[in-house]
N, C-alpha and C positions, 0 to 999 in steps of 0.2 A: 302713202304714208306706209311705214313699215312696223310690224309686229316686233316689240323687244322680247315677247315670249309669253307663256302662260304657266304660271304656279297655280299648284293644286294644294289644298290645305282640308285637314278634316276637322270638324267639330263634333264631339260626343256629348250627348244628354244620356238621360236614364233610359231613354225610350226609343233613341233614335241616331243615326249617324247621319250629318249632314255634310254636304262637300261644297266647298266654294272655289271657284276660279278666277285669277286675277290676270286680266288682258291689259297691257299698257300700250300707250301710243305715244307719238312723237310730238304732239303737239298741246299738251297742257291738260289732257281729260285721261283718268283712269276708268276702266271698267271692271265691276268684278259683280260674279254672277252667284247666289247663293241657290242650294239645292236643297229641297225639302225631298226627303224620300216618300215611296209609296205609303200609305196608311192601310192597316187592315180594317175591315169595315164587316157588318153584317146587313145582308139584304135579302128578304123574302127567304129566311132562313138558310142562306148560302153566305159562306165567308170568302168576301171578293177584296179586291185591293184597289183603293182610291189612287188615281194618278200621282206623279210626282210634279212638284212646283219648282220654278225657278224666278229668282227675283233679282232684278238687276240694279245694281248701284253705280252711277255715274258720278265721279267727284273731280273737281279742280283742286288746286292748291287752297282752297279755302272754303268752298260750299260743295253739296250734293244733292242728287235726285235720286229718290228710291221708286222703281216702278212695280205699283201694286203691292197688296199686304196678303198674308193668310188668311183662312177661315178662321180656325181657332186662337184664343187668346194666347194659349201657351207657345204655338209658334211663333205669333207674332213677338213674344218676349225674347225666344230664342232668335229670331232674326233681328231684332233691337239690340240684343249682347253681340250679334256678329258685327252690326253696322258699327257700335262703339268700339270695337278693337279693329277695324278696317280703317275707319277715318277719325282717328284722336286728334282733337283740336280742331276739326272741321264742324260746321253747321250744316246739319241736314234741312235743306230749306224746303223741299217739296216731296210729297208721296202722289205720284200720278197714279191714277186708276185707268186701265186702258177700256175697260168694259163692265158692264153692270151684272157681272155674276159674282155671289157672296163670297166664292173662294179666291176673289181678287181684291177683296176690298175690306171682308167684315174684321179682322182684327187689327185695322190700322189704330184703333185707341190705343192698344198694347205698345205700340211704336210710339205714338205721341207720349205716352207716359214716360218713356225714356227720353224724347225728343219733342217738349212740348213747344217748341219754335215752328216745327215741321207743318207745313200748310197742305192740305190733302186737296188736290186738284182734280179736275177732269172736265171734258167738254159738258156741253149743255144737253146735249141728247143723252149721253152716257148717263147724267146727272137725274135727268128725268125717267130712266127707265130703272134705278136702282130701289126706290122704296117698293116694288113689286116683287123684291127678293124677300121681303119681311111678311107678306101677305099670306093670307090661309088660301090652300094648304102647303104652298111651296114651302114657306118657311117651318111649318110644324110638322109636315109629313117626310119632304124631301130632306131639307138641310138639318134639323134637329133629328131626324130620324137616322141619317148618317152620324150625325156629331152630336150626342145627347147634352154636352157640356155648353153648346152654343148660347151666347148672349147678344142680341142686337146692338149695333154700332149705333151711335146718335148721327146721323145722316147731315145734322143742320151744321155740323162740322166739316161737310165737304163743299168747297166752292168751285162753282163754274169758270173756265177760262174766258177770256174776253173772245170776241168773233174771230179775231185772227187764229185762236188756238194755239198760240206761241208763248214761250217763257223763257227765263234764261237765267244762269247763275254766274257770279262773279269768278274769275280768275287771278292767274299772275299778272299783276300790274293792270289791275283795272279791266282785263280782257273780259270782254261777255260772250259765253257759250250759248247759243240758241239751242232751245228745245222746240221740236214742232209736234202737235197732236196732230196726225193725219187721220180723219173721218174717212175710211175706207168703205164702209157700209156693213155689208155682211161678212161675218166670221161664223163661229159657231153660236153667236146669238147678233141679233140686229143693232145697228148702229155701233159696230164695234171701231176702235181707232187700233193704232199703232203709235208709237213714238219714235221719230227720226230724230237722230242728233247728228246734224251734216260735219261737224269739225272730227267727227271720227268714223264717219260712214257708217253708223248704226242705225239698226232697226230693231226695237224690242216688239217682239210681235204681238204681244197678248195671247188670245186665243184665234187669231186670225192664222197665225203660224204656229205648226205643230212638230214637234221631235217626233221621237220614236216611242211614242204611247198612241193608244187607240183613240181615234179622235171623235169627239161629240158631236153627233149628227141629230140630235133629238129634237133641236128648233129649227132644223132644215128639212122638214118633211117632203117637201116638193122639189121636182126638177128644178123649179125657178129658182128657189133659194140657193141650192147648190150651185147652179152656175153663177148666181151672184159671189157666191164665195170666191169660184174661181177667178171671177172679174178683181175680186178684190185683192188678191194675190198679184194679178198683173200691174195693179197700181202700184205694188210695193215694189215689183221688179224695174218700172219705170225711175224709180228713186235711184238706183245702181248701188244698192248697199254694199260694203264688202263684209260687214258682221251682222248677223242675224240672230237673235235670241228667243227662241218659242219660249210660252210661258209653260208648257208642259212639255217636258224633255226626260231623257235619263243623262245622269249625272257625267256618264262617260263619252258623251257626244261630243262632237265640236260645233262651233258657231258659224257655221258658212252658210252660203247663198243656197245651198242645195236643198235646204229646208222648204224653201218657197216651192222649188218644183215637184218634192216629195209629199207637200201637203196636198198639191193640185191632183196628183197621182192617185192620192189616197181615194180622193172624191171621185175620180172617174172609176177607180176600180170597186167602190162601194156600188156604183150604179149596177156593174154586171154582177156581183154578188147577189144583190136584190133581186135582180132580175131571175135568179136561178133559185131562189129561196121560198118555201112554201110556210115557212114557221119561223119565229125569233130565234128557236134553237137551231135551226139550219143555218140560218144567217150569221149567228154567233160563231158556230164551228167552222162555216167556210172562212169567215175573218181571220179565226185564229190560225188556220192553214195559210192564208195569203200572206199573213203578217205575223209570223212567229216569235221574231225578235222584239214585237211590240208589247208594252206592259200597260196596265190599268183596266183590268178585268171589270171593276164595276162600271166604267163609262162604255165599255163594250156592250155589257149585257144591257143597260138601261136605255142605250142607243137602240139596241136590236130589237128591244120590247117595244119601243115607240113605235116602231114601223108596223107592229103586230098588235097595238093598242093592249099590251100586256103589262104595263109597268104598276099597275094597282092588285 
């Protein structure tokens, strides 16, 4: 399959500048990626930056699938406005959630407000984990501590996929385009998935695949967990994708398969830095020197602190 090219569009709001990249293919599906920039946050009296996020829209001549939703309602509304301008006259049929972190699902009601027909779906395992994001202290201290205006979504509106974990949308002349939720296991959280779209050789990587942002390893405290994440990336490689979209990436990056190996290399290098560090401050500084081009300083600090029990 051949790329027709990539167009870059900029969208202005009162508080941020977002970018969208369009990638067209020859067989009836288009891929658009919407980039929300870093957010300034306060954490332990420090001014840090929350990682940028990418949201992938895959659409046929008639219907569309959005992968993941932002954290805060304002960003969900911004994303919904962009969707409306990107697929005029088309139906947003599904919002697929890759994993159970609130920054990947919490603002789906703001999108459904604009597209009430959109059905929010995920795997049974992801759905089982989602309510924990709203428990104390994770919700009250972690999420609301970062984003004070947050409101909880109604998780009864999220539906589990059938055991096959496949769904489809309609295309030109009633052609069915299949979407496959692949349960890879460990990513930056348990029971993570990626979305595979065979017709365009696409993997939307959720938080199993990272771009040039500091990787969240706070839920991977053991060597075994980190090895399982490496194995998850090997599972993705076996699908032989040609396009890979990480959920946390910089807007100026491409969408190539190199993200898979780079995510693995980060985990391997983290092991080396961890072995050399005697404090979270030392670990953070070593990571900044190792990856000077990466962004998302809050995730780096929180992760480094986790390994030295210093997050509170």
